[in-house]
DRENPASE-896561 format. One line per 2 residues: number of its first residue (from 1); their letters; for each residue x, y, z of N, C-alpha, C, CB. Coordinates in Angstrom, 2 decimals. Glycine has a CB too. Example, Ala and Ser with C-alpha at 12.3 -4.5 7.8 and 13.67 -1.06 7.14 Angstrom:
% residues 2
1> as> 13.19 -5.69 7.80 12.30 -4.50 7.80 13.20 -3.30 7.80 11.31 -4.47 9.05  12.85 -2.25 7.08 13.67 -1.06 7.14 12.90 0.03 7.87 14.08 -0.60 5.72 $
//
This chain:
% residues 115
1> xx> 60.05 152.94 124.46 59.97 153.95 123.45 61.38 154.14 122.95 59.34 155.27 123.99  62.33 153.59 123.45 63.72 153.60 123.01 63.96 152.44 121.79 64.68 153.31 124.36 $
3> xx> 64.55 152.90 120.87 64.86 151.93 119.71 66.24 152.19 119.21 63.83 152.06 118.51  66.86 151.09 119.12 68.30 151.08 118.44 68.31 150.48 117.19 69.34 150.37 119.23 $
5> xx> 68.75 151.02 116.16 68.80 150.57 114.79 70.25 150.44 114.32 68.03 151.52 113.88  70.56 149.25 114.00 71.92 148.99 113.42 71.81 149.03 111.86 72.51 147.54 113.92 $
7> xx> 72.87 149.43 111.23 72.97 149.44 109.76 74.38 149.34 109.34 72.34 150.70 109.16  74.57 148.85 108.16 75.87 148.81 107.55 76.46 147.44 107.38 76.76 149.61 108.32 $
9> xx> 75.64 146.36 107.78 76.12 145.07 107.64 75.90 144.61 106.24 75.49 144.18 108.62  76.51 143.48 106.04 76.51 142.96 104.57 77.57 141.90 104.35 76.77 144.14 103.54 $
11> xx> 77.68 141.52 103.06 78.72 140.56 102.63 79.86 141.32 102.19 78.26 139.62 101.52  81.06 140.97 102.61 82.27 141.50 102.34 83.31 140.31 102.15 82.65 142.48 103.44 $
13> xx> 84.35 140.68 101.18 85.39 139.66 101.07 86.45 139.61 102.23 86.10 139.87 99.78  87.09 138.62 102.56 88.24 138.72 103.58 89.24 139.85 103.06 89.05 137.22 103.75 $
15> xx> 89.53 140.56 104.23 90.46 141.71 103.97 89.73 143.07 103.70 91.35 141.37 102.73  88.46 142.97 103.66 87.58 144.16 103.23 87.25 144.88 104.58 86.15 143.67 102.40 $
17> xx> 86.49 145.93 104.33 85.95 146.69 105.36 84.52 146.85 105.40 86.50 147.88 105.34  83.95 147.06 106.59 82.60 147.64 106.78 82.58 148.58 107.91 81.57 146.56 107.00 $
19> xx> 81.60 149.37 107.90 81.30 150.37 108.93 79.89 150.20 109.37 81.55 151.80 108.43  79.64 149.74 110.58 78.37 149.69 111.24 77.94 150.92 112.06 78.37 148.56 112.09 $
21> xx> 76.76 151.15 111.99 76.32 152.31 112.60 75.17 151.87 113.51 75.92 153.39 111.57  74.93 152.41 114.64 73.78 152.29 115.59 73.29 153.63 115.97 74.16 151.49 116.85 $
23> xx> 71.96 153.87 115.60 71.43 155.19 115.97 70.23 154.79 117.05 70.86 156.08 114.55  70.24 155.44 118.03 69.24 155.42 119.01 68.19 156.50 119.01 69.85 155.43 120.20 $
25> xx> 66.97 156.15 119.08 65.97 157.10 119.09 65.14 156.90 120.39 65.13 156.99 117.80  64.51 158.09 120.79 63.79 158.00 122.16 64.70 158.59 123.22 63.41 156.46 122.56 $
27> xx> 63.97 158.79 124.37 64.71 159.44 125.47 65.38 158.32 126.28 63.74 160.32 126.39  66.76 158.63 126.39 67.56 157.65 127.24 68.22 158.53 128.31 68.72 156.78 126.35 $
29> xx> 68.01 158.10 129.47 68.53 158.83 130.63 69.79 158.36 130.99 67.68 158.75 131.78  70.90 159.19 130.87 72.15 159.06 131.47 72.90 157.77 130.80 71.96 158.94 133.05 $
31> xx> 73.30 157.91 129.60 73.97 156.97 128.90 75.43 156.74 129.59 74.03 157.43 127.42  75.85 155.49 129.99 77.06 155.22 130.46 78.13 154.74 129.59 76.91 154.43 131.38 $
33> xx> 77.56 153.97 128.61 78.50 153.32 127.52 77.56 152.81 126.39 79.45 152.01 128.14  78.34 152.81 125.28 77.88 152.00 124.13 78.78 151.10 123.57 77.47 152.79 123.11 $
35> xx> 78.15 149.95 123.21 78.97 148.78 123.00 78.50 147.96 121.69 78.89 147.87 124.30  79.36 147.23 121.13 79.09 146.35 120.11 79.39 145.04 120.51 79.76 146.68 118.95 $
37> xx> 78.33 144.01 120.33 78.42 142.70 120.53 78.28 141.93 119.21 77.44 142.33 121.51  78.69 140.75 119.33 78.42 139.84 118.16 78.11 138.42 118.52 79.60 139.84 117.24 $
39> xx> 77.50 137.80 117.74 77.09 136.28 118.06 77.01 135.54 116.71 75.56 136.16 118.86  77.91 134.56 116.70 78.02 133.62 115.52 77.32 132.42 115.79 79.44 133.26 115.17 $
41> xx> 76.77 131.66 114.84 75.97 130.45 115.14 76.84 129.46 115.91 75.41 129.79 113.82  76.10 128.98 116.96 76.76 127.99 117.91 77.68 128.67 118.85 77.56 126.92 117.15 $
43> xx> 77.85 129.89 118.89 78.78 130.50 119.91 78.04 131.56 120.79 80.04 131.19 119.18  78.69 131.83 122.00 78.18 132.70 122.83 78.25 134.13 122.32 78.79 132.53 124.05 $
45> xx> 77.42 134.92 122.70 77.41 136.42 122.35 78.60 136.97 123.09 75.99 137.22 122.80  79.51 137.72 122.38 80.66 138.23 122.94 80.76 139.74 122.68 81.82 137.50 122.43 $
47> xx> 81.33 140.41 123.72 81.64 141.84 123.70 82.85 142.09 122.61 82.05 142.34 125.25  82.56 142.90 121.72 83.49 143.30 120.65 84.18 144.42 121.12 82.82 143.61 119.34 $
49> xx> 83.51 145.59 121.30 84.08 146.92 121.73 83.07 147.74 122.51 84.55 147.75 120.50  83.65 148.66 123.26 82.90 149.53 124.20 83.55 150.93 124.09 82.95 148.97 125.72 $
51> xx> 82.69 151.88 124.26 83.05 153.24 124.25 82.26 153.87 125.48 82.70 153.94 122.82  82.98 154.40 126.54 82.13 155.01 127.53 81.83 156.35 127.31 82.67 154.91 128.78 $
53> xx> 80.93 156.89 128.24 80.61 158.25 128.09 81.83 159.20 128.24 79.58 158.59 129.06  82.80 158.87 128.84 83.91 159.60 129.05 84.95 159.47 127.85 84.46 159.19 130.35 $
55> xx> 84.66 158.66 126.86 85.48 158.44 125.64 86.44 157.37 125.68 86.19 159.59 125.30  86.59 156.60 126.71 87.57 155.46 126.66 87.00 154.18 126.04 88.06 155.13 128.09 $
57> xx> 87.88 153.56 125.40 87.37 152.52 124.69 88.13 151.23 125.13 87.46 152.81 123.21  87.62 150.04 124.86 88.14 148.79 124.91 87.66 147.79 123.93 87.97 148.34 126.12 $
59> xx> 88.60 146.80 123.46 88.25 145.97 122.50 88.62 144.45 122.81 88.85 146.47 121.30  87.79 143.53 122.19 88.19 142.23 122.44 89.52 142.00 121.73 87.12 141.27 122.01 $
61> xx> 90.40 141.09 122.22 91.63 140.91 121.68 91.60 140.47 120.26 92.33 140.01 122.47  90.57 139.78 119.85 90.52 139.20 118.43 90.27 140.40 117.46 89.31 138.03 118.27 $
63> xx> 89.91 141.55 117.94 89.63 142.65 116.95 90.53 143.81 117.17 88.17 143.12 117.02  91.35 143.77 118.08 92.33 144.87 118.34 93.16 145.18 117.24 93.19 144.58 119.45 $
65> xx> 93.29 146.39 116.92 94.25 146.81 115.63 93.39 146.75 114.44 95.59 145.76 115.35  92.23 146.14 114.40 91.36 146.08 113.18 90.02 146.82 113.25 91.08 144.66 112.86 $
67> xx> 89.45 146.77 114.48 88.16 147.41 114.63 88.31 148.77 115.30 87.20 146.52 115.43  87.58 149.69 115.15 87.58 151.05 115.98 85.98 151.32 116.21 88.39 152.45 115.07 $
69> xx> 85.79 151.62 117.52 84.56 152.12 117.95 84.61 153.61 118.35 84.09 151.30 119.07  83.50 154.34 117.91 83.55 155.82 117.99 82.06 156.22 118.10 84.31 156.51 116.68 $
71> xx> 82.05 157.49 118.55 80.77 158.21 118.54 80.52 159.06 117.22 80.74 159.13 119.78  79.50 159.06 116.62 79.13 159.85 115.43 78.80 161.35 116.00 77.80 159.14 114.61 $
73> xx> 78.86 162.23 114.99 78.60 163.64 115.45 77.17 163.69 115.98 78.81 164.72 114.26  76.10 162.90 115.47 74.82 162.91 116.04 74.86 162.20 117.36 73.82 162.31 115.13 $
75> xx> 74.19 162.70 118.26 74.06 162.22 119.61 73.36 160.80 119.58 73.26 163.26 120.48  73.86 159.97 120.59 73.51 158.72 120.68 73.55 157.79 119.56 72.42 158.73 121.11 $
77> xx> 74.55 157.92 118.71 74.93 157.23 117.65 76.31 156.72 117.85 74.79 158.00 116.50  76.62 155.47 117.52 77.92 154.83 117.53 78.26 154.09 116.44 78.06 154.04 118.55 $
79> xx> 79.44 153.93 116.02 79.83 153.22 114.96 80.87 152.22 115.20 80.22 154.06 114.01  80.96 151.21 114.38 82.00 150.34 114.43 82.67 150.24 113.09 81.55 149.07 114.90 $
81> xx> 83.87 150.74 113.02 84.66 150.60 111.77 85.42 149.28 111.85 85.67 151.81 111.56  85.27 148.38 110.73 85.90 147.03 110.79 86.68 147.03 109.59 84.89 145.79 110.87 $
83> xx> 87.97 146.83 109.75 88.98 146.60 108.71 89.59 145.32 108.83 90.01 147.59 108.73  90.25 144.94 107.59 90.90 143.66 107.59 90.04 142.37 108.05 92.08 143.81 108.46 $
85> xx> 88.90 142.47 107.64 87.82 141.41 107.97 88.32 140.07 107.64 86.48 141.64 107.19  87.95 139.17 108.61 88.30 137.75 108.52 86.96 137.05 108.54 89.27 137.26 109.71 $
87> xx> 87.02 135.75 107.98 85.82 134.95 108.01 85.35 134.72 109.45 86.07 133.62 107.32  86.32 134.75 110.45 85.96 134.54 111.83 85.08 135.60 112.21 87.12 134.48 112.74 $
89> xx> 85.08 136.83 111.68 84.18 137.94 112.09 82.72 137.78 111.78 84.62 139.17 111.47  82.49 136.77 110.88 81.08 136.63 110.52 80.22 136.39 111.72 80.89 135.51 109.55 $
91> xx> 79.18 137.18 111.91 78.24 137.12 113.02 77.13 138.12 112.87 78.96 137.35 114.32  76.25 137.97 113.72 75.18 139.14 113.90 75.84 140.09 114.91 73.62 138.61 114.51 $
93> xx> 75.70 141.33 114.54 76.31 142.32 115.45 75.17 143.17 116.01 77.40 143.22 114.72  75.42 143.34 117.33 74.38 143.90 118.03 74.91 145.26 118.74 73.84 142.84 119.04 $
95> xx> 74.18 146.28 118.80 74.48 147.47 119.45 73.73 147.48 120.79 74.13 148.65 118.58  74.49 147.90 121.89 73.94 148.00 123.19 74.21 149.36 123.80 74.48 146.92 124.04 $
97> xx> 73.33 150.01 124.33 73.51 151.22 125.21 73.24 150.82 126.66 72.53 152.41 124.77  74.35 151.06 127.53 74.16 150.90 128.88 73.74 152.18 129.40 75.35 150.39 129.54 $
99> xx> 72.44 152.37 130.04 72.13 153.58 130.53 72.03 153.42 132.20 70.77 154.08 129.80  71.63 154.56 132.82 71.59 154.33 134.29 70.75 153.25 134.79 71.17 155.47 134.94 $
101> xx> 69.56 153.24 134.21 68.53 152.31 134.82 68.16 151.14 133.89 67.23 153.11 135.18  68.64 151.10 132.60 68.39 150.11 131.63 69.39 149.90 130.59 67.23 150.39 131.04 $
103> xx> 69.50 148.80 130.12 70.27 148.31 128.92 69.28 148.31 127.62 70.88 146.76 129.23  69.73 148.82 126.56 68.96 148.74 125.36 69.68 148.13 124.23 68.51 150.04 124.98 $
105> xx> 69.05 147.22 123.48 69.61 146.41 122.43 69.00 146.70 121.16 69.48 144.99 122.72  69.86 146.67 120.13 69.42 146.69 118.65 68.92 145.35 118.25 70.60 147.10 117.67 $
107> xx> 68.38 145.44 117.03 67.85 144.09 116.54 68.93 143.23 115.82 66.65 144.32 115.53  70.13 143.83 115.63 71.29 143.17 114.97 71.30 143.34 113.52 71.32 141.74 115.26 $
109> xx> 72.53 143.22 113.12 72.68 143.33 111.63 73.72 142.25 111.36 73.16 144.85 111.09  73.59 141.60 110.20 74.43 140.40 109.81 75.65 141.05 109.04 73.56 139.28 108.83 $
111> xx> 76.74 140.45 109.42 78.06 140.67 108.68 78.64 139.21 108.40 79.16 141.61 109.60  78.77 139.17 107.09 79.21 137.95 106.50 80.54 138.21 105.69 78.07 137.36 105.58 $
113> xx> 81.61 137.52 106.15 82.95 137.69 105.45 83.13 136.40 104.71 84.21 137.99 106.47  83.22 136.50 103.40 83.46 135.27 102.67 83.91 135.64 101.31 82.21 134.36 102.61 $
115> x> 84.71 134.79 100.69 85.24 134.93 99.41 84.34 134.10 98.43 86.72 134.49 99.40 $
//
């Protein structure tokens, strides 16, 4: 019954910005962390950013200083603010919620950085 829906992806020029949002619906018991992953063609899925229930954050080295993860005012909603985008950021971006008993994944949203 839990569903995660990402939005905000699209085509952007290098140096531009996008803001991704992930909204979870349904009953989720004891959320521990919310994360963004990405996967580019031919590459492994990688962890981009995480925010824990306590508010601590961590980022992949490749996005530090450019991306920001945070919680929206709406509960069970997380965003990823992406600035200074590079072509290397092109990937499908996935939201994940780590709960006490289960992990939940969104369907992904495509981010393409190209001039």
